[in-house]
N, C-alpha and C positions, 0 to 999 in steps of 0.2 A: 444333585438334589439340594434343595434349600436347607440351610443349616438348622432351621427350626420348624420344618414342615409339620403341620398339624399339632404343634405344641400349644398348650394353653398357658398363657402368660398374663401375669398381673404386674402393672407398673404404676406405682403410686407417684403422685405429683407429675403426671405425664402430660399436662396441658401446656407446659412451657419449657423452654430451655433443654436441659439434658434429658429429662424424661420424655419430652416430645420427640427429640431426635432419636432416642432409643426405641420408642414406640413405632416410629415410621420405619426404622431399619429392621426391627423384629418382624413387622408385618411383611416387609419386602422379602424377608427370609422365610416366609410361610407360617409365621405364628398367628394364632388367634388371640387377640389382645384385649384385655380389660384395661381401658384408659381411665385411671382414677385421678380425679382432681376436684377439690372443693371449689376452685375458682375464686379464691381469696386474693388479697393483696400480698405483697412481699412480706409484710409484717403479720400476715395471717388474718387480716380483717375482711369481713364480707364473704358472701358466697354467690357464685353464679355458675351456670351450666355451660357457658359459652366456650371456655378453654377446652374442656374435655370433648364437647360436641364437635368442635372444629377439627381436632385431631382424628376423631372417629370418622368424620366426613372425608378427610384426606385419605385415610386408609381405605375406606370403602370405594372411593372414586378411582383408586389405583387397582381395584380388584381384590383387596384384602378383606379380612374379617375382623371386626372390632365392635365392642360395646362400651358405653360410658358408665362410669360409676362416680358418684359425687360424695360418698361418705368420708368422714374424717378418720385418719389413722390414729388419732389420739385417744379414742375410746375403744374399749373391748368390743362393744356392739358394732362400731364402725369398721374396725379391722376384720371382724368376722364376716360382716356383710360384703366387704370388698372381696375377700377370698371366695365366699359362697356365690358371688356373681359369676366367677369363672367356672365353678363346679356346676352351677345351674345352667349356664349358657353353653359350656363346652365339655361338660362331663368330668372334668378333672382340673388340677392345677399342676403344671410341670415346672414353672419358673416364677419366682417372685423377685421383683426389683424394688427394693425399698429406697425411694428417691425423694419422697415428699419432704419439704423443709420450709422454714420461715427464718427471717432475720429480725432481731431486735437488738442491734449493736449498741453497747454502752461500755465505758471503762468500768473496772471493778467497783470503784468507790461511788459511781453514779448509777449502778445497775439496781433496779428495783426488783423485789422478789417476784412480782407478777411477770416481769420480762424474763427472768430466769426460768420460771416455771413454764411459761408459754413455749419457749424454745425447746426445752427438754421434753415437753409433752409431745411435740410433733416429731422431732428428730429421734430421740432415744426411746421414749415410751412407745411411740408409733412404730418404730422398727421392731421393738420387742413384741408388741401385740400382733403385728402382721406376720412376723416370723413364727410366732407360736401358733397362730391360726392356720397358716400355710403348712407348717411342719406336721400338724396333726393330720391333715389330709394326705400329705406326701408320705407319711409313715404307713398309712393304709395302702398306698399305691406301691410302696417299696422303692421309690425314687423321687428325686426332685432337686432343684437348684435354687438357692437363695443368694441374692447379691445385695449387700448393704452398701450404704454410701457414708464413708468416713471423710476426712478432710485433712489437708496439711495443717490447718488450724488446730485440729485435735491432736495430731501426731507431734507437731513441733511448737504449737502455740501461736497466737497472733494478737497484736495489740487491739483492744477494744472489743474482743469477742469472747469474754469469759464464759458466757452461757453457751454459745455456739461451740466453742472449743471443748468445753466439758462434755457436751452432748456427743460430739464426734469422737472424742477419746473413749467415751462409754460404748459407742458403737463398735470401736475396735475390740474392746473386751467382749462385747456381746458376740461378735463374729468369731473370735477365737474359741470361746467356750461352746457356742452352738455348733461349730465345726467338729469339735471333739465329741460332743454328745450325740449328734445326729448322723455321723458318718456310718454308724452300724446299721442305720435304716436306709442307706443308699442316698442320703441327702447331703449334697455338697454345699457348704456355706463359705462365701468369699466376700470381699469388699473392694470397692473402687474408691480411690481418693483423687477426685478430678480437680483440675484447675482450668476454668473456662469462663468466658465472658457470657453471662446470662443476665436475666432480670435481677437475680440475687446479687450479682457482683459488678454490674456495669458502671456503677458510680464510685467504685473503689479506685484509689489513685493508680494502682498497678495496671488497671485496665483502661486508663484514660486514652491511650494512643493505640490500643490494640483493636484490630478489626477482625480478621478471619484466622489469625494464627493460633488462637486459643478458643475455638468454637465448640459448641456442644457436639457437633458432628465428629470431632476428634475423640470424644469420650464414648460415644455409642458403640463403636467396635469392641471396646474392652468389655462392655456389658454383653455383647453378642458372643464373644469368645467364652466368657465364663458361663453363659447360659447354654452353650452348645456342647456337644460331645467332644469337641476339640479340646476342651479343658480336662477331659478324662476324669480321674479321681482326685484332682487337685482340690484342696480344701484348706480353709484357714488363711488364705492369702490376702494381701492388700496390694492391688495393682494400681499404681499411681500413673495418671495421665496428665500431661501438660503440653497441649498441641501435639507435635510430632514426637515428643519424648515420652517413653514409657519405662517405668521402673517398678521394682517391688520393694515395699517398705518392710523392714524387719526390726524387731526389738533386739538390740545387741547388748550383751552383758560383758563387762570388762573381765580380763583374765583373773583379776583379784590377787590378793596376797595373804598368805597365812601368817599369823602372828608367830614370830620366831621364838626360840628359847623355851619359855615355860608353856607356850601355847594357850595361855589363859585369855582373859577378857582384855580387849583393847582399851586403852585409856584415850581420852579425847586428844591429849597431846601427841600420843603415838599415831593416831589417825592423821593429824595434821602433818606430822613429820614424814609419814610414808604415803601421803595422799596421791602423789604422782604415780607410784607403783600400784596402788589400789585401783586407780581409775584408768590405767593404761589398757587399751583394747588390744 
């Protein structure tokens, strides 16, 4: 049986790249898909229906079920409308993939407040709003799966992406806390940290000579795994995908060191003296 047979799925930013690849794979596995995309540029400018409509047409031509939605994830009204499209068309929402994103890269000293706010609004606030709207419905149902999109840039940092990195790091925190709070309602919350050549990344130096080895199609199966019963009750995970390599990101704390002798407050000098022992994992 198909892994997502008759499941009602919402995928944001599904008109291009990873979202598109995931929508096509989910539909192939039996899901009924809400293809959300505002149809804007990589920077988030403009709106068209073409991107979402094209993916819907591809799914339907292959015998699948899909509807388009063009609302923005960055407003509460938009996020609610996206989720309610699934409820209205398919009766429920079983899976949410928060994938929508934009880029406005600038180094820290050149980054304007508007560029900071725009990126956080789509990535972090959008993920929060859609998660909240979907979780409210999933709680009523007693089950659901939410998959967020974080990034190596957020987990490790990346030159020229202060806004994007901050948003993606925030999504990691959102995923962890939501997984703790929502598990009691049967809602599993995980994240994927993809490295892939898409419209968002194609002009970055690391992707200059890469063709098919880091494609969106490499990432979609990670979404499928986390969206399906194969993932079981796993929650709070970050599954990283870079071509054929898959790994799990974890925050690791060093073993630490207790202050010896009086056991009192460390001085700055003592921290410097014992830093190697304090930081050793």
